[in-house]
N, C-alpha and C positions, 0 to 999 in steps of 0.2 A: 870813917875816912869819905871823901869827897869826893864825886865822879862828876869829871869834867865831859862833857858832849863838845865835841866839836862840831864846828858851825858847815851845814851843806852846801858843797859848793851846787851853784847853779846850773853848770853843766851834768854835774851828776843827778841821775834821773830818780826817780822817789820810788821806793819799796813799794809796791801794791798791795794795797789792804787787803782783809781775808773776802770782804765783799766783792775787791774788784777782780779779786782771782776766778771767786765763784760764778760773777758774771762773765768771763771770758770763756767762751767760746774754743772746746779742747779739742775738736774732732767730727767727725760726719755726726756723732750724737747733738752738737749744738748748734744752734740756729744755723748757723752759714751752713754746717754741714745738711741739715733739714732744707734748706730753702736749694742748695746743690744737687741734693737728691731728688729734690721735686721737678724741676727744671730738667733736668739730664735724665735720663729715661733707664731703667736697666736692661740688661739685655733682656732678659726674660718678656718686658714692655716692648720694646720695639719688634721685639720676633711676633707678639700676639697683635701689636698694631699694622705690620708689613699683611700678613694672613689676613685682617681683618679687609684689609685692603684688595688683595687676592681675589680673594671672595665674593666680593663686592661687583672686581673686573670680569669675574668671571659669570656674575648674575646679569652682568647688564650688555658685556662685549657678548656673550655665548649665543643667546639666539642672534646678532649679526651675523658672526661667523662662519655658523652652521648655515645659515640663507645663502650668506655669500658663498661658499664649497659648493652648495647645492647648486647655484645658479653657473655654476664653468664645469659641473661634472659632464659627462657624455651621454646619449644615448645607451651603449654599454654596459655602464655604470648602476650598480644594484645601490641605491638609494634608501632600500628598505632594511638593509642587511643588520645582523645582528650583534655583530661590534662597529660602529660606524667611523668613518674616517672622514677629518678632517679636509686631508691633502687632496683634490683630487688627482685618479691614475691617469685617468686621460682628458687634459684638461680642455678648456674649447669658450669661444665667444658665442657660438651659436646661437645656444640661449635666447640669446638678445635681440637678434636678428629674427628669430622666428616668432618674439614674443610681438612685432611690430606687424608679422602677415595674419595671425592670429586676431589680433585687435589693433583699432586704428590708437594704437598708442600716443602718437606724436598730437592729433590731435587733444585727446584727453587732457595731455598735459597742459597744451595751450591754454586747453578750458579752464584747469584751475592754477595757471599763471594768471590769467583773467582776472579772476575769482579773487587770488591773492594779494594783487595789485591794489585793485578797489578798497579790498578788508585793510588794507596795510594805509591807503591812503586816508581814508574814513579814519581809521584812528588816529593816526600822525596829527592830523590837521585839528580833528572834534574833537580829542582827547586832549591836546593841547591846549585848545582856546578856552575850553569848560574847568579844564585842572588850574591853568592861569587864573580864570575868574572868580574859582573858588577859592583859590588859596590867599588871592595880592588885592580883590577889589572890594566896596562896600557895596552892598545892596541890601535890599529889603527883600527877608526870606532867603538869606543864604544860610540859614541852620537849616530849616527845611529840604532845602534842595538838597542838601549835604545828607540828612535824613532816608530821603527818596532815594537815591543814589543808594545809600546801606542797605535801603529796604532788598534791592534787588536782587542783591550777592544772597539771598536767603533763600530764593526762589530756586529750584532745580531747572533749569534747561529742556524739560523734559514736560514742566507742567505747563511752562510758555509755547510749546511747539505749536499746539493746535491753533492758539488764538494768531499765532505768528503766519503760517500757514493762509488763514482765514482774510487777515490782511494783507499779505503777498497779493492772495486773490484777485480779493478786491482792487489793489490797484492794475490788475491785468499784467502781474509779471508774472504769474505761474511760466513754468517750462521755461524760465529763461536765464540766464547767466544772472541780473543783474536783480532776479527773487530770491538766487543763492547767497549773493554778496551782502543785501543790503541786513538783513539781521546781525551781520557780524561788524558791520562798517562803525559802527561807533561798540566797543564794551565798556560796563560804568565799572569794573576792574581796574582797567588798563586809566579811568577819568582818577579815580581816586589817588592809584600810582603816582601820575603825573601833579595831581594837586598835593603829595606828599615833595616832592621832588622841587618843586617852586615854593612852597612853604618854610623848604630847608632854604632857601637862600635868603642871606641874611637883607635882613628889613630897611637897614641903611643904605643900600644901593638903590633902591628902588627910590629912597628918597631925596637922597644925592642926586640921581638923573630929574627928578620931579622939580629940584629946585635950579636946575639948570634948563630947565623947558620943554623936558620932553613929555611925551602923551602918553598913553596907554599901550598905541603898537609897538611906538619905538622901543619903550622899555620891556616888553614881549620879546622885539629882535636880540637886541643888542646886548642886555643883560637876563631875562629869562631863557634863552633858548640856548646861547654857549654852556649854561651851567645844570642844562637836562641831557645834557648829548647820550650819557650813560643810560636813562630810565628811557629816552628814547629808543635806545638801542633795543633794551628789553622787552618794550612792546613792539616793534620790530619784528624780532625773534618770533615771539610767543605769539601773536596774530600770524605772521605766512606759519608756522607748525597748524596754528587750527585751524586756519582756510585749507592748508593744503591734505590735512590728515582726517577732515571735516567728510563722515559718510553718509550716516543718516535723514540729515537737513538736505543735500543735493539728491537722493534716492527718493525723498517725499515732494521735493517739486518741481523735478526732472523728468519728463517722459521720451522726450526725442535721446534715442540714441547718440546720436552725433552733436549732442549737448552734453553729455556725461562728462563730471570731471574724474580723474585719473583713479584715485580710490574707488569711483562707481564703477567704472570700465573696467577695472580690474576683475572684476566677479566673473567675467566671461571666460579669464581662463581657467577657471574651474568649471570644467564641461559636467551634463547630469550623467552620461553614463562613463565619462575616461577625464583621467585629470593627470595633468602631466606635472607634477611635483617641480622639475626643472625648468618649466615657463613660468610657474608660478611664483618662486623665485628668482626668477629673473627680472620679475614685473615690479617684487617688492622692493628690489635696488635700483632699479629705472625713476620707483616714486621715494627711493631715499635719497638719493645724491643731487634733488635740490635741497634737501633741508641739511644739508651738510655744506653746500655753495655759500646759502646765505648765513650761516652761523658761522663761516670762514670770515665771510665780510666785516661782521658785525662787530665778530669778538672783540675784538681790540677796544673799542667806546665801549662793550657790553663789562670787559672787566678792567678797563681803568675806572668806571664811572662806580663801580664798586667798591674798588681800593679807595680811592681819594675822595669818596662824596660826591655832594651835589656842588659844592667851591671849588675851583680849579684855583689855585696860587699861581 
């Protein structure tokens, strides 16, 4: 008997073969299920991530909140109680006023601002020029200069601090704010950061500007700087924090108490025979607020530069 096969209509889908059935994902165990499981964490994984974030937040923000709470506590409250309390029972701002009575805090803050402005200006201008030269200009000994910059990063600051003081004293800048700011005016790490930022800008932009007749300064101003604002914000923030929080170097260079920076002057809040932890906490908060202000002003460019990279479209 002969079996007659009817031709399959083109609109009728063909029955899948056994190999196709085996390759097709059938559920969470298939490739699609594994991908979905990898991209979407489970409830336990999400809880573990949030728990880790809360732990890191407590470690970072906890000391700051404790200092803020201590600075707002009244004189009748016990800050050494066995059961610590973050919320003051008698909140007051009088501790901040007493800090100015004990030490000339505003004079010290002005000295710190002067040192920080000098350091920021030196790093922004000097590191920008040096980084652009290393990234874009071709000159003899460029690799040697880059190697010397890298070699300076190996030495810790404590190794060169004696030679720095001898140099500053030889220049006649001992016991001056200029002597405090001079060693931090150009940081080798910031030079390398600017070189990396300029190197990330496509070379075709410089070549096109060169064809149009632009010189080096015009290429730096119109092509280089607009594309490295994010890195400049990073340098401004880190330089300000380093200059504002520096304690050892100003303590070595300065002898006149009227020229002390804020971090050095705050040591007078801790007396030899008595110490008020409320005043110390208030002074710490006064020293911390400018850092928050600077970061708040520059953070928009900071995160924008990190997210978008060197070239903005």
